C-alpha positions as a Markdown table, in Angstrom:
| # | Residue | x | y | z |
|---|---|---|---|---|
| 1 | Tyr | 0.3 | -0.3 | 0.1 |
| 2 | Asn | 1.5 | 2.9 | -0.7 |
| 3 | Arg | 0.3 | 6.6 | 1.3 |
| 4 | Ser | 0.5 | 8.8 | -1.1 |
| 5 | Asp | -0.7 | 7.0 | -4.2 |
| 6 | Phe | -4.9 | 8.3 | -3.9 |
| 7 | Glu | -5.5 | 6.1 | -6.7 |
| 8 | Glu | -5.1 | 2.9 | -5.7 |
| 9 | Val | -7.8 | 1.0 | -4.1 |
| 10 | Tyr | -8.2 | -0.7 | -0.5 |
| 11 | Glu | -9.9 | -1.3 | 2.6 |
| 12 | Ser | -9.8 | 2.1 | 5.2 |
| 13 | Tyr | -11.8 | 1.6 | 8.4 |
| 14 | Val | -13.1 | 3.7 | 11.8 |
| 15 | Pro | -11.8 | 2.2 | 15.2 |
| 16 | Arg | -14.1 | 2.0 | 17.5 |
| 17 | Glu | -12.5 | 1.0 | 20.6 |
| 18 | Ala | -8.6 | 0.0 | 21.7 |
| 19 | Arg | -8.1 | -2.0 | 24.5 |
| 20 | Thr | -4.8 | -2.4 | 25.9 |
| 21 | His | -4.1 | -5.6 | 27.9 |
| 22 | Pro | -5.3 | -6.0 | 31.4 |
| 23 | Ser | -2.2 | -6.1 | 33.0 |
| 24 | Tyr | 0.3 | -3.9 | 31.2 |
| 25 | Tyr | 1.4 | -0.6 | 32.8 |
| 26 | Ser | 4.2 | 2.3 | 31.5 |
| 27 | Asn | 7.3 | 2.7 | 33.8 |
| 28 | Ser | 9.4 | 5.4 | 32.3 |
| 29 | Ala | 11.4 | 4.9 | 34.9 |
| 30 | Gln | 12.2 | 0.5 | 34.4 |
| 31 | Asp | 9.8 | 0.8 | 30.7 |
| 32 | Val | 10.0 | -3.5 | 31.1 |
| 33 | Asp | 5.9 | -4.2 | 30.7 |
| 34 | Glu | 5.9 | -7.9 | 29.1 |
| 35 | Phe | 2.1 | -7.6 | 28.4 |
| 36 | Asp | 3.4 | -4.9 | 25.5 |
| 37 | Phe | -0.4 | -5.0 | 23.6 |
| 38 | Ala | -3.5 | -3.8 | 22.5 |
| 39 | Met | -6.9 | -4.5 | 20.0 |
| 40 | Val | -8.9 | -2.0 | 17.9 |
| 41 | Lys | -11.9 | -2.8 | 16.8 |
| 42 | Phe | -13.4 | -1.5 | 13.6 |
| 43 | Tyr | -16.2 | -0.6 | 11.9 |
| 44 | Gly | -16.9 | -2.7 | 9.7 |
| 45 | Ser | -15.2 | -5.7 | 8.1 |
| 46 | Ser | -12.5 | -6.8 | 5.8 |
| 47 | Glu | -12.4 | -8.6 | 2.5 |
| 48 | Arg | -9.3 | -9.7 | 3.4 |
| 49 | Ala | -9.0 | -13.3 | 5.7 |
| 50 | Pro | -7.3 | -12.0 | 9.1 |
| 51 | Leu | -3.7 | -12.8 | 9.7 |
| 52 | Lys | -3.7 | -16.1 | 12.4 |
| 53 | Leu | -2.7 | -15.8 | 15.7 |
| 54 | Asn | 0.2 | -18.6 | 17.2 |
| 55 | Arg | -1.0 | -19.8 | 19.5 |
| 56 | Asp | 2.2 | -22.7 | 19.7 |
| 57 | Pro | 4.5 | -21.2 | 22.6 |
| 58 | Ser | 7.2 | -22.5 | 20.8 |
| 59 | Leu | 7.4 | -21.0 | 17.6 |
| 60 | Pro | 9.7 | -19.9 | 16.6 |
| 61 | Ala | 11.4 | -22.9 | 17.4 |
| 62 | Asn | 14.7 | -22.7 | 16.2 |
| 63 | Glu | 17.8 | -20.2 | 16.1 |
| 64 | Gly | 17.5 | -18.3 | 12.9 |
| 65 | Asp | 14.2 | -19.6 | 11.7 |
| 66 | Glu | 12.9 | -16.1 | 9.1 |
| 67 | Leu | 10.2 | -14.5 | 10.5 |
| 68 | Ile | 8.6 | -11.6 | 8.6 |
| 69 | Ile | 8.4 | -7.9 | 9.4 |
| 70 | Met | 5.9 | -5.1 | 8.1 |
| 71 | Gly | 5.5 | -1.1 | 8.8 |
| 72 | Trp | 5.2 | 2.5 | 7.3 |
| 73 | Gly | 8.3 | 2.9 | 9.8 |
| 74 | Tyr | 10.8 | 5.4 | 9.7 |
| 75 | Thr | 13.9 | 3.7 | 6.6 |
| 76 | Asp | 16.4 | 6.1 | 7.6 |
| 77 | Pro | 17.4 | 6.5 | 11.3 |
| 78 | Asn | 18.4 | 9.5 | 10.9 |
| 79 | Val | 16.0 | 11.3 | 9.1 |
| 80 | Asp | 12.7 | 11.6 | 11.3 |
| 81 | Gln | 10.1 | 10.4 | 8.1 |
| 82 | Thr | 7.8 | 8.0 | 7.9 |
| 83 | Ala | 7.7 | 5.3 | 4.7 |
| 84 | Gln | 4.5 | 6.2 | 2.9 |
| 85 | Val | 5.0 | 2.5 | 1.4 |
| 86 | Leu | 4.2 | -0.1 | 3.1 |
| 87 | Gln | 7.6 | -1.9 | 3.7 |
| 88 | Glu | 8.3 | -5.5 | 4.1 |
| 89 | Thr | 12.0 | -7.2 | 5.2 |
| 90 | Thr | 12.8 | -10.6 | 6.4 |
| 91 | Val | 14.7 | -10.7 | 10.1 |
| 92 | Asn | 15.6 | -14.1 | 12.0 |
| 93 | Tyr | 15.1 | -15.4 | 15.0 |
| 94 | Ile | 17.5 | -16.1 | 17.8 |
| 95 | Pro | 16.8 | -18.1 | 21.5 |
| 96 | Asn | 16.6 | -15.1 | 24.4 |
| 97 | Glu | 20.1 | -16.2 | 26.2 |
| 98 | Gln | 21.5 | -15.8 | 22.6 |
| 99 | Cys | 19.9 | -12.3 | 22.4 |
| 100 | Lys | 20.9 | -11.4 | 26.0 |
| 101 | Asp | 24.5 | -12.4 | 25.1 |
| 102 | Phe | 24.2 | -9.5 | 22.3 |
| 103 | Met | 24.0 | -7.4 | 24.9 |
| 104 | Thr | 27.1 | -7.7 | 27.6 |
| 105 | Asn | 26.9 | -3.7 | 27.4 |
| 106 | Thr | 24.2 | -2.9 | 27.1 |
| 107 | Val | 22.5 | -4.0 | 30.2 |
| 108 | Asp | 19.2 | -1.7 | 30.4 |
| 109 | Phe | 18.5 | -4.0 | 26.6 |
| 110 | Arg | 18.9 | -7.7 | 28.6 |
| 111 | Glu | 16.2 | -6.5 | 31.2 |
| 112 | Arg | 14.2 | -5.9 | 28.4 |
| 113 | Ile | 14.6 | -9.5 | 27.4 |
| 114 | Ile | 12.2 | -11.3 | 29.7 |
| 115 | Gly | 9.8 | -14.4 | 28.9 |
| 116 | Val | 7.9 | -12.4 | 26.4 |
| 117 | Ser | 10.1 | -11.9 | 24.3 |
| 118 | Leu | 11.2 | -12.5 | 21.0 |
| 119 | Cys | 14.7 | -11.6 | 19.3 |
| 120 | Ala | 15.2 | -11.7 | 16.1 |
| 121 | Ile | 18.0 | -9.2 | 13.7 |
| 122 | Asp | 19.1 | -9.6 | 10.2 |
| 123 | Phe | 23.4 | -9.9 | 10.2 |
| 124 | Asp | 23.5 | -9.2 | 6.3 |
| 125 | Asn | 21.8 | -6.8 | 5.8 |
| 126 | Gly | 21.2 | -5.1 | 8.6 |
| 127 | Glu | 17.4 | -3.7 | 8.1 |
| 128 | Asp | 15.5 | -4.3 | 11.2 |
| 129 | Ala | 11.6 | -2.7 | 12.7 |
| 130 | Cys | 12.0 | 1.2 | 14.1 |
| 131 | Gln | 10.0 | 4.3 | 15.2 |
| 132 | Gly | 7.1 | 4.2 | 13.8 |
| 133 | Asp | 6.8 | 0.4 | 13.7 |
| 134 | Ser | 6.2 | -0.1 | 16.6 |
| 135 | Gly | 2.8 | -2.7 | 16.8 |
| 136 | Gly | 3.4 | -4.1 | 13.4 |
| 137 | Pro | 3.1 | -7.9 | 13.3 |
| 138 | Leu | 6.7 | -10.0 | 13.5 |
| 139 | Val | 5.3 | -12.8 | 10.8 |
| 140 | Gln | 6.5 | -16.6 | 10.2 |
| 141 | Ile | 5.3 | -19.1 | 7.5 |
| 142 | Gln | 3.8 | -22.1 | 8.8 |
| 143 | Asn | 2.6 | -24.7 | 6.5 |
| 144 | Gly | 2.6 | -22.1 | 3.6 |
| 145 | Glu | 1.0 | -19.4 | 5.5 |
| 146 | Asp | 1.0 | -16.2 | 7.4 |
| 147 | Val | 0.8 | -17.3 | 11.1 |
| 148 | Gln | 1.6 | -13.6 | 13.5 |
| 149 | Val | 4.0 | -14.1 | 15.8 |
| 150 | Gly | 5.4 | -11.4 | 17.3 |
| 151 | Val | 4.9 | -7.4 | 17.5 |
| 152 | Val | 7.3 | -4.6 | 17.6 |
| 153 | Ser | 8.2 | -3.9 | 20.7 |
| 154 | Tyr | 11.3 | -2.1 | 21.1 |
| 155 | Gly | 14.7 | -1.7 | 19.9 |
| 156 | Leu | 17.8 | 0.3 | 20.1 |
| 157 | Arg | 18.7 | 3.4 | 18.8 |
| 158 | Pro | 20.1 | 3.7 | 15.9 |
| 159 | Cys | 17.8 | 1.4 | 14.3 |
| 160 | Ala | 18.7 | -1.8 | 11.8 |
| 161 | Asn | 22.4 | -1.2 | 12.7 |
| 162 | Gly | 23.0 | -5.3 | 12.0 |
| 163 | Val | 24.7 | -5.3 | 15.6 |
| 164 | Tyr | 21.7 | -5.2 | 17.8 |
| 165 | Pro | 18.6 | -7.2 | 17.6 |
| 166 | Gly | 15.2 | -5.9 | 17.7 |
| 167 | Leu | 12.7 | -6.9 | 20.5 |
| 168 | Tyr | 9.9 | -8.2 | 19.6 |
| 169 | Ala | 6.1 | -9.3 | 22.4 |
| 170 | Arg | 5.5 | -12.9 | 21.9 |
| 171 | Ile | 1.5 | -13.8 | 20.2 |
| 172 | Ser | 1.4 | -16.9 | 22.5 |
| 173 | Tyr | 2.4 | -15.7 | 26.0 |
| 174 | Val | -0.2 | -14.1 | 26.3 |
| 175 | Arg | -3.0 | -15.2 | 23.6 |
| 176 | Asp | -5.5 | -17.6 | 25.1 |
């Protein structure tokens, strides 16, 4: 979808209700929240099939599993401007304990890697989510079907540096 192409056909909806997870809190001093989730209800209905939400806590299962992130966030961490065209890139899963090893010099970030966390990085191209992508999907293809395994949550600046993994909130942690 291209936000600057006014002739492109797309679906648009008005939000009806937004709710954060009942156990969510925002503490600027600590800013570690295992319930960094929100749901939005919209008026109307889509003609598209909904994205399947992951229920399996073992997914992603293997280090290096390919995951897809999407969003309209910054494409350059040095330029305060969001993308006009929906962006998509592939990152690779890193288990939490290994993710902490990347963060030996960043104690604050290590403390954010908790049970609900899911880490991913793109070592090859240095691509990642950035400011403006928060709340967007982290998807894994399972048996030919897109399954949302996470939500863009947090990362160190500058984003997409290929050195530090991005942090995502794991869907299966709160999915019942």
